[in-house]
C-alpha positions in Angstrom: 41.7 89.4 41.9 47.1 86.7 41.0 52.6 83.1 41.0 55.9 81.4 41.2 55.9 77.8 40.6 57.9 76.8 37.4 56.8 73.6 35.5 58.3 72.8 32.1 56.2 74.1 29.3 55.2 71.8 26.0 54.0 73.9 22.9 50.4 73.5 22.5 51.0 70.9 19.6 53.0 68.9 22.1 50.8 69.0 24.7 47.9 67.7 22.3 50.1 64.6 21.2 51.5 63.6 24.4 50.3 60.3 25.8 49.2 59.8 29.5 52.3 58.4 30.8 54.4 61.0 29.3 52.5 63.9 30.8 53.5 63.3 34.5 56.6 64.2 36.3 58.3 60.9 36.2 58.4 60.5 32.2 57.2 57.8 30.2 56.3 54.6 31.8 56.4 56.0 35.2 53.3 55.0 37.3 51.3 57.6 39.1 50.9 57.2 42.9 47.2 57.2 43.6 46.2 60.0 45.7 44.9 59.0 49.3 41.0 58.9 49.2 39.4 62.3 50.6 42.2 64.5 49.3 41.5 67.0 47.1 44.4 68.8 45.1 43.4 72.1 43.5 45.4 74.1 41.2 45.4 77.9 42.3 46.1 81.0 40.8 49.6 81.9 42.2 51.6 81.7 45.2 49.7 83.5 48.0 51.4 86.7 49.5 49.8 86.0 52.9 47.3 84.0 54.7 46.5 86.9 57.0 43.2 88.6 56.1 44.2 92.1 56.6 47.4 91.8 54.4 45.5 90.1 50.8 44.1 91.5 47.9 43.9 88.4 45.5 42.0 85.4 44.0 44.7 83.4 45.2 44.6 84.2 48.6 40.7 84.3 48.7 40.4 80.4 47.4 42.5 79.7 50.5 41.2 81.7 53.2 37.5 80.6 52.3 38.3 77.3 53.3 40.3 78.5 56.7 37.8 81.2 57.7 34.1 81.4 58.1 32.6 85.1 58.3 29.1 86.1 59.2 28.1 85.0 56.1 29.7 82.6 53.7 29.4 81.5 50.2 27.2 78.6 48.8 27.9 76.5 46.1 26.8 79.0 43.5 28.8 81.7 45.0 25.9 83.3 47.0 25.5 84.5 50.6 24.5 82.1 53.4 24.6 82.5 56.9 28.0 81.4 58.5 29.0 82.4 61.6 25.4 84.4 61.7 22.5 82.8 62.4 20.2 85.7 62.4 20.1 89.5 61.9 18.0 92.7 62.0 18.1 95.9 60.2 17.0 99.3 61.3 14.4 101.0 59.4 16.8 103.4 57.8 19.1 100.6 56.6 22.0 101.6 58.6 22.3 99.8 61.7 22.3 95.7 61.4 22.6 93.4 64.5 23.4 90.1 64.0 23.3 86.9 66.3 26.0 84.4 66.3 26.2 81.0 66.7 28.2 79.1 69.4 31.5 78.2 67.8 35.1 77.8 68.4 38.7 78.6 67.1 40.7 75.5 66.3 42.6 75.6 69.2 39.4 75.3 71.0 39.0 79.2 72.4 35.6 80.8 71.7 34.9 82.3 68.5 32.8 85.4 69.6 31.7 88.5 68.0 35.1 90.4 69.5 36.9 88.5 67.3 35.0 90.4 64.2 35.5 93.9 66.1 39.1 93.0 66.5 39.5 92.0 63.0 37.8 95.1 61.3 39.4 97.4 63.5 42.7 95.8 62.8 42.3 96.3 59.1 41.3 99.9 59.5 44.2 100.6 61.6 46.5 102.8 59.4 49.4 100.8 60.9 48.2 97.6 59.5 48.7 99.3 56.0 45.9 96.6 54.6 45.1 97.4 50.8 41.6 96.4 51.5 40.9 99.0 54.6 38.9 101.0 52.0 36.6 98.1 51.6 35.4 99.1 55.4 34.7 102.4 54.7 30.8 101.6 54.7 31.3 101.1 58.3 30.5 104.6 60.2 33.8 106.7 60.6 35.6 103.8 58.7 37.5 106.4 56.7 38.2 108.6 59.5 39.7 105.8 61.4 41.8 104.5 58.4 43.0 108.1 57.9 44.0 108.5 61.7 41.7 111.3 62.4 39.6 109.1 65.0 40.5 106.3 67.3 39.9 102.7 66.3 36.9 102.5 68.8 34.9 105.2 66.8 34.2 102.6 64.1 30.9 101.6 63.9 31.3 98.2 65.2 30.9 96.6 68.5 30.2 93.6 70.3 26.9 93.8 72.1 27.7 90.7 74.2 29.7 87.2 72.9 27.3 86.3 70.7 25.8 89.6 69.3 27.3 92.0 66.8 25.8 95.5 66.0 27.3 97.1 62.8 26.5 100.7 62.2 26.9 102.0 58.5 27.6 105.3 56.8 25.1 104.7 54.3 22.5 102.1 53.6 24.3 99.2 51.8 21.8 96.7 50.4 24.8 94.5 49.3 26.0 94.0 52.8 25.4 90.0 53.2 27.3 90.0 50.1 30.3 92.2 51.2 30.3 89.9 54.3 31.5 86.9 52.4 34.9 88.8 51.5 37.8 87.8 52.9 39.0 90.9 54.4 35.5 90.5 56.6 36.5 87.5 58.2 37.1 87.2 61.9 40.5 86.8 63.5 41.8 85.2 66.7 42.8 87.9 68.9 44.2 85.7 71.5 46.8 84.6 68.7 47.5 87.6 67.0 48.2 89.4 70.6 50.6 86.5 71.1 52.3 86.2 67.8 51.9 89.4 66.1 52.5 89.2 62.6 53.9 85.7 62.7 50.1 84.4 63.6 49.4 83.5 60.1 52.3 81.2 59.7 52.0 77.1 60.0 52.3 76.0 63.6 50.6 79.7 64.7 47.6 79.7 62.5 44.2 79.1 64.2 41.2 79.3 62.1 37.3 79.0 62.7 36.5 77.4 59.2 36.2 74.3 57.8 39.9 73.6 57.3 43.1 74.2 59.5 46.6 75.2 57.9 48.8 72.0 58.3 51.6 72.9 55.8 52.8 75.8 53.5 56.0 75.0 51.5 56.4 78.3 49.6 56.0 78.1 45.8 55.2 74.5 46.0 51.9 73.7 48.0 49.9 74.8 50.9 48.1 71.8 52.7 44.8 72.2 54.9 43.1 69.4 57.1 39.7 69.0 57.8 39.2 71.1 61.3 37.0 69.1 63.6 36.1 72.0 65.5 34.6 73.6 62.6 30.7 74.3 63.7 29.5 72.3 60.6 32.4 69.5 60.2 29.7 66.7 60.0 28.7 67.7 56.6 32.6 68.4 55.4 33.5 65.3 53.4 36.6 66.2 52.3 39.9 65.5 54.7 42.6 67.4 53.3 43.0 70.0 50.6 46.4 70.8 48.8 46.6 74.2 47.0 49.3 74.4 44.4 50.4 77.6 42.5 49.7 77.1 39.0 50.5 80.4 36.9 51.8 78.2 34.2 48.3 77.0 32.7 49.8 75.1 29.9 51.5 73.2 32.3 48.8 72.8 34.8 46.7 71.4 32.0 49.0 68.7 31.6 48.9 67.8 35.4 45.2 67.7 35.3 45.7 65.0 32.3 47.9 63.3 34.3 45.7 63.0 37.1 48.0 65.3 39.7 45.4 68.2 39.9 41.5 67.6 40.2 40.7 71.4 39.6 42.4 73.9 38.1 41.4 77.8 38.6 42.5 78.8 34.9 42.2 77.1 31.5 45.3 77.9 29.4 43.3 79.5 26.3 45.6 78.7 23.6 44.7 75.0 24.1 41.2 75.5 24.2 40.3 73.6 21.0 42.3 70.9 22.1 40.4 71.1 25.7 37.1 71.0 23.6 37.8 68.0 21.8 39.4 65.9 24.5 38.3 67.0 27.9 35.1 69.1 27.4 33.9 67.8 30.8 35.8 69.8 32.4 34.8 73.3 31.6 31.9 75.4 31.7 32.6 78.9 30.4 29.5 80.8 31.7 29.6 84.3 32.3 31.3 85.8 35.2 31.4 89.4 36.8 34.8 89.8 35.7 36.1 92.7 33.7 39.8 92.4 32.1 41.2 95.9 31.2 44.4 97.7 30.6 45.6 99.9 33.2 47.0 103.6 32.5 48.8 105.2 35.0 47.3 108.8 34.7 49.7 110.0 36.9 52.6 109.8 34.1 52.9 111.2 31.0 51.7 110.9 28.0 48.6 109.3 29.6 47.6 112.3 31.6 46.5 113.5 28.5 43.2 112.7 27.5 43.4 112.6 23.5 46.2 110.0 24.0 44.0 107.7 26.2 41.0 108.1 23.6 43.2 106.9 21.0 44.8 104.2 22.5 41.1 103.0 23.3 39.8 103.8 19.8 42.8 101.6 18.3 42.1 98.5 21.0 40.9 95.7 18.8 38.9 93.9 21.6 37.3 91.1 19.0 40.7 90.1 18.1 41.7 89.5 21.7 38.4 87.7 22.7 38.0 85.8 19.2 41.3 85.0 17.8 43.6 84.9 21.0 41.5 83.8 23.8 38.3 81.9 22.2 36.9 80.6 25.4 33.7 82.6 25.1 34.5 86.1 26.7 32.5 89.1 25.6 34.5 92.2 24.3 34.2 95.2 26.8 33.0 98.6 25.7 32.4 99.5 29.3 33.6 98.8 32.6 30.7 97.2 34.7 30.0 93.4 33.1 26.7 92.6 32.0 24.0 90.9 34.4 25.3 92.7 37.6 22.7 93.4 40.0 20.9 96.8 40.9 22.0 98.6 37.5 20.4 99.6 34.3 23.3 99.4 32.1 23.6 100.8 28.7 26.9 102.6 28.7 29.2 102.0 26.1 32.6 104.1 24.4 30.8 106.4 21.7 33.3 105.0 19.0 31.9 101.5 19.4 30.1 102.1 16.1 32.9 103.1 14.0 34.5 100.8 11.7 38.2 99.7 12.6 39.5 102.2 9.7 37.6 105.0 10.9 38.8 104.6 14.6 42.4 104.2 13.4 42.1 107.2 11.5 40.6 109.4 14.5 43.1 107.9 16.9 46.2 108.7 14.5 44.8 112.3 14.6 44.1 112.5 18.2 47.7 111.7 18.8 49.2 114.1 16.2 47.0 116.8 18.0 48.7 115.4 21.1 52.2 116.2 19.8 53.2 112.4 18.6 53.7 110.9 15.0 55.9 109.0 13.2 59.0 111.2 13.7 58.2 111.3 17.7 56.9 108.1 19.0 55.6 107.3 22.8 58.2 105.0 24.2 56.5 103.1 27.4 56.3 99.9 29.4 53.5 97.2 29.5 53.4 95.2 32.5 51.8 91.8 32.4 51.2 89.4 35.3 52.6 86.3 34.4 56.1 85.2 33.4 54.9 82.1 31.5 54.0 81.9 27.9 50.0 82.1 27.4 47.3 84.5 26.6 48.7 87.1 29.2 51.6 87.6 26.5 49.8 87.0 23.5 47.3 89.5 24.0 50.2 92.0 25.5 51.7 91.2 21.7 48.7 92.1 19.8 48.3 95.3 21.7 51.9 96.1 21.0 51.3 95.7 17.4 47.5 98.0 17.4 49.4 100.6 19.3 52.5 101.1 17.2 50.1 102.2 14.4 49.4 105.1 16.8 53.0 105.8 17.3 53.2 104.3 20.6 56.0 101.5 21.2 55.7 99.5 24.3 58.0 97.0 25.9 56.3 94.2 27.4 57.6 93.4 31.1 56.2 90.1 32.6 56.2 89.7 36.1 55.1 87.0 38.8 51.8 88.2 40.1 53.6 88.5 43.7 55.8 91.4 42.0 53.0 92.6 39.6 50.5 93.4 42.0 52.2 95.4 44.9 53.9 97.3 41.7 50.9 99.0 40.3 49.2 99.4 43.7 52.1 101.9 44.4 51.7 103.3 40.7 55.3 102.4 39.8 54.3 101.6 36.1 53.2 102.7 32.8 50.7 100.5 31.4 49.4 97.3 32.5 47.0 94.7 32.0 45.0 93.7 34.8 41.3 92.9 35.6 38.9 92.5 38.3 36.5 90.1 39.8 33.3 91.4 41.6 33.8 91.5 45.4 29.7 91.3 45.6 26.9 91.3 43.1 26.7 95.2 42.7 28.2 97.9 40.4 29.8 99.6 43.0 32.3 96.9 43.6 33.8 98.1 40.1 33.3 101.8 40.5 34.9 101.8 44.0 38.6 101.2 42.0 38.3 104.8 40.5 37.6 106.6 43.7 40.2 109.3 44.5 42.7 107.8 46.5 41.3 104.4 46.9 43.4 101.4 47.6 43.1 100.1 44.5 42.9 103.1 42.1 45.9 102.1 40.4 45.9 104.3 37.8 45.3 107.4 40.0 42.3 108.5 38.5 40.7 111.6 40.1 37.6 113.1 39.4 35.3 115.5 41.7 32.2 114.8 40.0 32.6 110.9 39.6 33.5 110.9 43.7 30.3 113.0 44.2 27.9 110.6 42.0 29.3 107.7 44.3 28.9 109.4 47.4 24.9 110.6 46.3 24.5 107.2 45.1 25.3 105.8 48.7 23.0 107.9 50.3 20.0 106.9 47.8 17.6 104.1 49.5 15.7 103.8 45.9 17.2 101.2 43.9 16.3 102.6 40.6 17.4 106.1 41.4 20.9 104.5 42.9 21.4 102.6 39.5 21.0 105.7 37.9 23.6 107.5 39.5 25.8 104.7 39.2 25.3 104.8 35.5 25.8 108.4 35.3 29.2 107.7 37.2 30.5 104.8 34.6 29.6 107.2 31.6 32.0 110.0 33.3 34.6 107.1 33.6 34.3 106.4 29.7 34.0 109.7 28.8 37.4 110.1 30.7 38.9 107.3 29.3 40.1 106.4 32.7 40.9 102.9 31.7 40.9 100.8 28.6 38.4 97.8 29.1 39.2 94.5 27.2 36.9 92.0 28.0 34.5 90.2 30.3 35.4 87.1 31.2 33.7 83.5 30.7 34.5 81.0 33.9 38.0 80.1 33.6 37.9 77.0 35.7 38.3 73.4 35.4 37.0 70.6 37.3 37.1 66.6 36.6 33.5 65.5 36.9 34.4 63.3 39.5 34.4 66.2 41.6 31.0 66.7 42.9 29.6 70.1 44.2 31.9 72.2 42.1 29.3 74.2 40.5 30.2 77.1 37.8 29.0 80.5 39.1 29.5 83.7 38.1 32.3 84.8 40.8 34.2 81.5 40.5 34.1 80.7 44.2 34.4 77.0 45.1 34.6 76.5 48.8 36.0 73.0 49.7 33.4 72.2 52.5 30.8 71.5 49.8 33.1 69.3 47.7 33.3 65.5 47.5 35.1 63.1 45.6 33.5 59.8 43.7 36.6 58.2 44.3 35.3 55.3 41.9 35.2 57.7 39.3 38.7 59.3 40.1 40.3 56.1 39.9 38.6 55.3 36.6 39.3 58.3 34.9 43.3 57.6 35.0 43.1 54.0 35.0 45.5 52.1 32.5 
């Protein structure tokens, strides 16, 4: 789960050699203005596309929306689900009907936040007129898919308010992971009274109404978004940070400079090309634990020659994942020979590509043979494009260049096309690409969040993969209430994806975020979610960190 801000970039050697005062914007000898007490400054993946939960899809939006809005469940400091707007719930014996009791709470304008706001928000996401990319997320709701397809009215969706503080959810199938799903940004409530009055403009500063720990104060496009504490938040007494400023920081090396100068307290991505310097000089800012995130190369199966499994297999075989993780990234990522990360819940695992045991020389030989069988060779090469999701120098370009060199060995010549993330994701979501490097961070701790990417017609099925046998395995697993049996069906589905060579997995992420130790409550976790409501600042330690 995505950046426009441009800051002058120094080379790795130059960054390592710059002194403190040379690093901040004013130049050598210019003293930094200390931040106001209680202000948290966060480096955030990129410029968000929207702050409307029905119109978002990326981590850059999730980081902000999780501060603005509170769902039935919210993420604790470890990224796990805990009660938010819900105070209790019951589940029917068949696992298909859940009833939630909601707390007394209000929107930031004083209007009550009720069960009807959840009904409104979910119906709005399912409404085909909304065009929400994450509408498929609610297909777990009874009739959700039919409603989203326009085949049934919005009222047919299995969600209703029994009274202002009681919400009933009826599911298509048992979903043991539902509580984790409810922490997702697209499941947050929306202020129906404001949306009715302002329409799409409701999510702009001056109109925005929230029920979470913070309210939207300012949005300067491509520069920063400011949130201030919401005095009407149901747990406001425990929120210590008074103001949060999110900066889009797609240039990770420049963001490192800003962290060193004291302009940022946290940064959502570290520049992997600087990892040796960071380990030597700022080891206290990182803790790269394993994450439920898979980086992969997406192939557009709707375009030639990627509709040919021989070409897809050859590309997979010649991809040197160890070179990417050990020589380019070097932050602790794990080479990926399958799609679902290790350590995910409710899953037996065990699937890998069959060629994993071959030597690089054997893989290359077989890959070249497959390409020749497909009609390609030294005199007939594939000419194609490879999109990456950043225009800044860094690991995305380095990885793309490495893959470019690998693929030329099997008669595939790629042209690298850098893009800002606001362009990258809409482009691949509309299937207007050949090859693209992307990734997926788990929406919830269950293998279905990864396998759903490949369901026929899915909103995030960028590569247009379609296999009825795969779809049936997913459908059958959803009706299976036995955890072990369900896990085996999901493992079969992953094995089928691997046999079809649907994508090129690259690596499983290690946690990439950075935070100064004076930021308390920033807990590394396997989904890399850090809500500002849990955070506090040791102001004396912050001042001491940058004294001089």
